[in-house]
Biotite code that builds the C-alpha atoms (Angstrom):
import biotite.structure as struc

atoms = struc.array([
    struc.Atom([0.000, 0.000, 0.000], chain_id="A", res_id=1, res_name="MET", atom_name="CA", element="C"),
    struc.Atom([1.401, 3.393, -0.954], chain_id="A", res_id=2, res_name="LYS", atom_name="CA", element="C"),
    struc.Atom([1.235, 5.854, 1.950], chain_id="A", res_id=3, res_name="ILE", atom_name="CA", element="C"),
    struc.Atom([3.943, 8.422, 1.199], chain_id="A", res_id=4, res_name="ILE", atom_name="CA", element="C"),
    struc.Atom([5.115, 9.785, -2.138], chain_id="A", res_id=5, res_name="GLU", atom_name="CA", element="C"),
    struc.Atom([8.062, 12.033, -2.940], chain_id="A", res_id=6, res_name="ILE", atom_name="CA", element="C"),
    struc.Atom([7.737, 14.206, -6.028], chain_id="A", res_id=7, res_name="ILE", atom_name="CA", element="C"),
    struc.Atom([10.701, 16.107, -7.474], chain_id="A", res_id=8, res_name="TYR", atom_name="CA", element="C"),
    struc.Atom([10.064, 19.446, -9.181], chain_id="A", res_id=9, res_name="ASN", atom_name="CA", element="C"),
    struc.Atom([12.885, 20.033, -11.665], chain_id="A", res_id=10, res_name="SER", atom_name="CA", element="C"),
    struc.Atom([12.017, 23.728, -12.053], chain_id="A", res_id=11, res_name="GLU", atom_name="CA", element="C"),
    struc.Atom([12.424, 24.516, -8.348], chain_id="A", res_id=12, res_name="SER", atom_name="CA", element="C"),
    struc.Atom([14.925, 21.698, -7.683], chain_id="A", res_id=13, res_name="CYS", atom_name="CA", element="C"),
    struc.Atom([12.864, 20.728, -4.646], chain_id="A", res_id=14, res_name="GLN", atom_name="CA", element="C"),
    struc.Atom([11.383, 17.434, -3.504], chain_id="A", res_id=15, res_name="ALA", atom_name="CA", element="C"),
    struc.Atom([7.934, 17.473, -1.940], chain_id="A", res_id=16, res_name="GLU", atom_name="CA", element="C"),
    struc.Atom([6.484, 14.780, 0.310], chain_id="A", res_id=17, res_name="THR", atom_name="CA", element="C"),
    struc.Atom([2.836, 13.895, -0.250], chain_id="A", res_id=18, res_name="ILE", atom_name="CA", element="C"),
    struc.Atom([0.917, 11.933, 2.392], chain_id="A", res_id=19, res_name="LEU", atom_name="CA", element="C"),
    struc.Atom([-1.527, 9.641, 0.624], chain_id="A", res_id=20, res_name="LYS", atom_name="CA", element="C"),
    struc.Atom([-5.102, 8.925, 1.704], chain_id="A", res_id=21, res_name="THR", atom_name="CA", element="C"),
    struc.Atom([-4.097, 5.482, 3.018], chain_id="A", res_id=22, res_name="ASN", atom_name="CA", element="C"),
    struc.Atom([-1.673, 7.179, 5.426], chain_id="A", res_id=23, res_name="TYR", atom_name="CA", element="C"),
    struc.Atom([-4.288, 9.660, 6.616], chain_id="A", res_id=24, res_name="GLN", atom_name="CA", element="C"),
    struc.Atom([-6.712, 6.822, 7.401], chain_id="A", res_id=25, res_name="LYS", atom_name="CA", element="C"),
    struc.Atom([-4.228, 5.137, 9.761], chain_id="A", res_id=26, res_name="MET", atom_name="CA", element="C"),
    struc.Atom([-4.231, 5.490, 13.537], chain_id="A", res_id=27, res_name="LEU", atom_name="CA", element="C"),
    struc.Atom([-1.804, 8.100, 14.863], chain_id="A", res_id=28, res_name="ASP", atom_name="CA", element="C"),
    struc.Atom([0.469, 5.466, 16.377], chain_id="A", res_id=29, res_name="THR", atom_name="CA", element="C"),
    struc.Atom([0.717, 3.628, 13.039], chain_id="A", res_id=30, res_name="ILE", atom_name="CA", element="C"),
    struc.Atom([1.391, 6.919, 11.231], chain_id="A", res_id=31, res_name="GLN", atom_name="CA", element="C"),
    struc.Atom([4.235, 7.671, 13.645], chain_id="A", res_id=32, res_name="MET", atom_name="CA", element="C"),
    struc.Atom([5.686, 4.179, 13.227], chain_id="A", res_id=33, res_name="ASP", atom_name="CA", element="C"),
    struc.Atom([5.563, 4.529, 9.426], chain_id="A", res_id=34, res_name="CYS", atom_name="CA", element="C"),
    struc.Atom([7.247, 7.947, 9.585], chain_id="A", res_id=35, res_name="LEU", atom_name="CA", element="C"),
    struc.Atom([9.983, 6.592, 11.856], chain_id="A", res_id=36, res_name="ASN", atom_name="CA", element="C"),
    struc.Atom([10.583, 3.677, 9.472], chain_id="A", res_id=37, res_name="ASP", atom_name="CA", element="C"),
    struc.Atom([10.665, 5.972, 6.427], chain_id="A", res_id=38, res_name="ALA", atom_name="CA", element="C"),
    struc.Atom([13.024, 8.442, 8.111], chain_id="A", res_id=39, res_name="ILE", atom_name="CA", element="C"),
    struc.Atom([15.381, 5.610, 9.085], chain_id="A", res_id=40, res_name="TYR", atom_name="CA", element="C"),
    struc.Atom([15.402, 4.303, 5.499], chain_id="A", res_id=41, res_name="ASP", atom_name="CA", element="C"),
    struc.Atom([15.923, 7.789, 4.014], chain_id="A", res_id=42, res_name="LEU", atom_name="CA", element="C"),
    struc.Atom([18.784, 8.508, 6.419], chain_id="A", res_id=43, res_name="GLU", atom_name="CA", element="C"),
    struc.Atom([20.467, 5.252, 5.358], chain_id="A", res_id=44, res_name="GLN", atom_name="CA", element="C"),
    struc.Atom([20.003, 6.099, 1.668], chain_id="A", res_id=45, res_name="ILE", atom_name="CA", element="C"),
    struc.Atom([21.466, 9.558, 2.329], chain_id="A", res_id=46, res_name="ARG", atom_name="CA", element="C"),
    struc.Atom([24.451, 8.097, 4.193], chain_id="A", res_id=47, res_name="GLN", atom_name="CA", element="C"),
    struc.Atom([25.131, 5.576, 1.427], chain_id="A", res_id=48, res_name="ASP", atom_name="CA", element="C"),
    struc.Atom([25.035, 8.340, -1.192], chain_id="A", res_id=49, res_name="LEU", atom_name="CA", element="C"),
    struc.Atom([27.279, 10.560, 0.943], chain_id="A", res_id=50, res_name="HIS", atom_name="CA", element="C"),
    struc.Atom([29.795, 7.728, 1.321], chain_id="A", res_id=51, res_name="ASP", atom_name="CA", element="C"),
    struc.Atom([29.729, 7.173, -2.445], chain_id="A", res_id=52, res_name="GLU", atom_name="CA", element="C"),
    struc.Atom([30.204, 10.882, -3.170], chain_id="A", res_id=53, res_name="MET", atom_name="CA", element="C"),
    struc.Atom([32.914, 11.393, -0.535], chain_id="A", res_id=54, res_name="TYR", atom_name="CA", element="C"),
    struc.Atom([34.922, 8.178, -0.107], chain_id="A", res_id=55, res_name="PRO", atom_name="CA", element="C"),
    struc.Atom([36.815, 7.903, 3.163], chain_id="A", res_id=56, res_name="LYS", atom_name="CA", element="C"),
    struc.Atom([40.116, 7.751, 1.282], chain_id="A", res_id=57, res_name="SER", atom_name="CA", element="C"),
    struc.Atom([39.517, 11.322, 0.106], chain_id="A", res_id=58, res_name="GLU", atom_name="CA", element="C"),
    struc.Atom([38.760, 12.695, 3.582], chain_id="A", res_id=59, res_name="VAL", atom_name="CA", element="C"),
    struc.Atom([41.525, 14.973, 4.872], chain_id="A", res_id=60, res_name="LYS", atom_name="CA", element="C"),
    struc.Atom([43.368, 13.569, 7.864], chain_id="A", res_id=61, res_name="ASN", atom_name="CA", element="C"),
    struc.Atom([43.773, 16.358, 10.440], chain_id="A", res_id=62, res_name="ASP", atom_name="CA", element="C"),
    struc.Atom([45.537, 14.165, 13.019], chain_id="A", res_id=63, res_name="ASN", atom_name="CA", element="C"),
    struc.Atom([48.894, 15.818, 12.263], chain_id="A", res_id=64, res_name="ASN", atom_name="CA", element="C"),
    struc.Atom([47.751, 19.250, 13.392], chain_id="A", res_id=65, res_name="GLU", atom_name="CA", element="C"),
    struc.Atom([49.061, 20.473, 16.751], chain_id="A", res_id=66, res_name="PRO", atom_name="CA", element="C"),
    struc.Atom([46.569, 20.722, 19.634], chain_id="A", res_id=67, res_name="ASN", atom_name="CA", element="C"),
])
């Protein structure tokens, strides 16, 4: 069942989240659980993309700087 949709507007370069009718019909506790699950998944996707864009081998090592 689709409950949340993300639509990208190429003119504004913004993504918009749309809560579907199925989501709005859920109990508040189920809505919160779904949001928590979606946020967790999105954070993991973001971290994976960040790691791909900025590999650890390219990160500057500041350990040689004096305290």
